[in-house]
C-alpha positions as CSV (number, residue, x, y, z in Angstrom):
1,X,51.7,168.0,110.8
2,X,51.5,170.1,107.6
3,X,52.5,168.3,104.4
4,X,53.1,171.5,102.5
5,X,51.3,174.4,100.9
6,X,49.0,173.8,97.9
7,X,47.4,176.4,95.7
8,X,44.0,175.2,94.4
9,X,42.8,177.0,91.3
10,X,39.3,176.4,90.0
11,X,36.5,178.7,88.9
12,X,33.8,176.3,90.2
13,X,33.2,177.2,93.9
14,X,31.8,173.8,94.9
15,X,34.7,171.9,93.3
16,X,37.3,174.2,94.7
17,X,35.8,174.1,98.2
18,X,35.5,170.3,98.1
19,X,39.1,169.9,97.0
20,X,40.3,172.4,99.6
21,X,38.4,170.6,102.4
22,X,39.8,167.2,101.5
23,X,43.4,168.5,101.1
24,X,43.2,170.4,104.4
25,X,41.9,167.3,106.2
26,X,44.9,165.4,104.7
27,X,47.3,167.9,106.3
28,X,47.9,170.4,103.5
29,X,47.8,174.2,104.0
30,X,45.4,175.3,101.3
31,X,45.4,178.5,99.4
32,X,42.4,179.0,97.0
33,X,42.1,181.1,93.8
34,X,39.0,181.4,91.6
35,X,40.6,182.7,88.4
36,X,43.9,183.1,86.6
37,X,44.7,186.6,87.8
38,X,44.1,185.7,91.5
39,X,46.1,182.5,91.0
40,X,49.2,184.4,89.8
41,X,48.9,186.8,92.7
42,X,48.4,184.0,95.2
43,X,51.4,182.1,93.8
44,X,53.6,185.1,94.2
45,X,52.4,185.8,97.8
46,X,52.4,182.3,99.2
47,X,55.1,180.3,97.3
48,X,53.1,177.0,97.3
49,X,54.8,173.7,97.1
50,X,52.1,172.3,94.7
51,X,49.6,173.9,92.3
52,X,46.4,172.1,91.5
53,X,45.4,174.1,88.3
54,X,42.2,174.0,86.3
55,X,43.0,174.3,82.6
56,X,39.8,176.1,81.6
57,X,39.4,179.3,83.5
58,X,37.3,182.4,82.6
59,X,40.1,184.9,82.3
60,X,43.4,183.2,81.6
61,X,44.0,179.7,80.3
62,X,45.4,177.3,82.8
63,X,48.1,176.5,80.2
64,X,49.1,180.1,80.0
65,X,49.3,180.3,83.8
66,X,51.5,177.3,83.8
67,X,53.8,178.9,81.2
68,X,53.9,182.1,83.4
69,X,54.7,180.1,86.6
70,X,57.5,178.2,84.8
71,X,59.2,181.4,83.7
């Protein structure tokens, strides 16, 4: 049973993959993004129920992304 859709945003591949694996094993449908621009695109395309967002990203601050998602 799928618990919901979660967007995992982190620029560190090992951490992003580990989180995705554990969340998937726990029943989540996982969408991954490695940077801010990809996260905004993935959010629009997949309409996730939950966003797990790194604050320090190379292109756009996670806090700026959060502001964008809330608007």
